[in-house]
N, C-alpha and C positions, 0 to 999 in steps of 0.2 A: 336365603334370602326372603321376604315376609315380602307378605303383598302388596303393598303403601312404593317400599321400594323397587318391587318390581317395576306396579305402574310407573312408579317417579323417570327406572332408569331411560328409557329406550327418552322421552322429556330432555334428562342432562345433557343423555348424548347426542341430541337432535339442536342445544342451545351449544352447544361444544364446535358440533361443528360449523357452527353460524358462526360462531365470535373467530375460532382458527383461521378459514376461508378470509374473513374481515382481516385479521391479520399475514395473511398471506401475500393479497391486494395489497396491502401498505408495503408490505416490505417488499411487496414488486416494482410498486408505484415509489417507494424511498431508494431503491439500483434503480427506476429506468434518468429515475432527475440527474440523479448522481454522474452515472453513465455522457447523459445530456451535458449537466454542467462542466465536467471535463473535459470533452469531446470539443463544444464552445472553447473554453480554452487555447486548448492544444489547437484550433484551426487560427487564431486569432494573434499564433506567435510568429513570431520577423522569423525570416528566412534562416542565417546566414552560418559563421563559424565557431558555433559552440551547443552546447549539447545543456542538458535539461536532467536537472536531479532530484530526485526525490527518494531522502534523511527517509532508509528506515532502517530504524537501529530497535539491535538484538541483544540485551546484555551478556547473553552464552555466544554468539557467532562475533564477528569481525570482518562483517562486510560492513559495504558501506551505506547501501542502499542502490536502486532503480537509477538507469542513467537511461537516455535515450537521443537518438537527431530531435531536430523541434519541427514540427508542423508532423510527428510521426507520434502514434495512436500508444498510448502507453502497454499496447500488450506486445511491442516491439522491444519495452524497455528490459537493459540483459544489469541481472543484482550483479553489482563489482566490486569489488578493493581498491581502493582509493591510494597511490601511495605518493607520499606525503613532503617526497626529498627536496618542490622547488616548492610547494607550500601547505601549512597546513588546512585540513580539515574544521569544519566554523565552530565544533561542539570541540577539536581538542585545542584551537586559540585562544576561546574564550577558557580553559580547563575547565569544563567539562560536559564529559562526555555521553551525550546521547541524548543534552538540553535541546536538539534543531530535530529530531523525532520528528520526520512528517514535513515539515519546512521541505518548502522548495525552489531550488537553487537555479541560475545559471550558471553552468559549467565553464571554468576555459582549459582546452587542455585536450591530450587526444587518448585512445588506448592502443595501450602497446602493443604489441605481437604476443604477450609474453600470458598465460595462465597463474594464476596464486592458489595455493594452497589455504582450504580454511578449513581447522581440527576440525572444529566443533560439530561441522556439516559436514566433514568427508568430502567436499567438494573442492573443486578445481572451479576458479571465479575470472572472473580479466580484471583485469587491472589497467583503470584508469589512474594517469598519471595529473592531477593537476594542479596546472598552473595558475590560477584564478578563481574566482566565485565571487557571483551579486542572489544574494537574495530574491526572490519574486516574492513568495508566500510565506505564509510563518500557517495559515490555513489555506490552505490550499482546496479544491475539488477535490473527494473521493474517490480515491483507485482500487478499491482495495472494497472486497462483499464485505468486509467483518464490518465496517467502516457508515454501509447500510443495511447492510441486513444482520437483524437480532438475532436469528437464527446460528447463520455463518458467524456471527461471532460466539454465541456458546458452545458452540462446537473449534472456534482456538484454542492448540494446548498452547503451550512457552514454545515451544521447540517449535512448532508449523512454523513456515517458510511461506508467507504468501505469494499470491501472485500477481500485479497487478490486473483486471478487469479492459 
């Protein structure tokens, strides 16, 4: 390395550290804001005999998304398979699979005692028997790290199954 480059290297390193530090604090702020927005939305939910569902579509997998009780944090949600014998899921009813990815619903139905095998993930998931649904939002607050954190989004692989924060 020539002398000029050796002298500039510490300056470049310091600038990179400052820039990256700023990105990290902005990223943390984004995550905190998203968590606050999601928590406020959960806190405003009326109690009742229903569930809250967030569609989580991944083309490789057959699960429906995350389902939780109203007023409970998203970290308690279960990734579930939906039994559509009584009512088709919204995207299937529209004949457009995955078109509602990220949408939030009020779900009416119940979990069965059964677990359903999902071959792509080689996992068993709870079965939710869907009776009806109401669309709550097409753009609800973020619940996944990849929605607010560029570094988490960059690490996300197509077969990764995220958990709500």
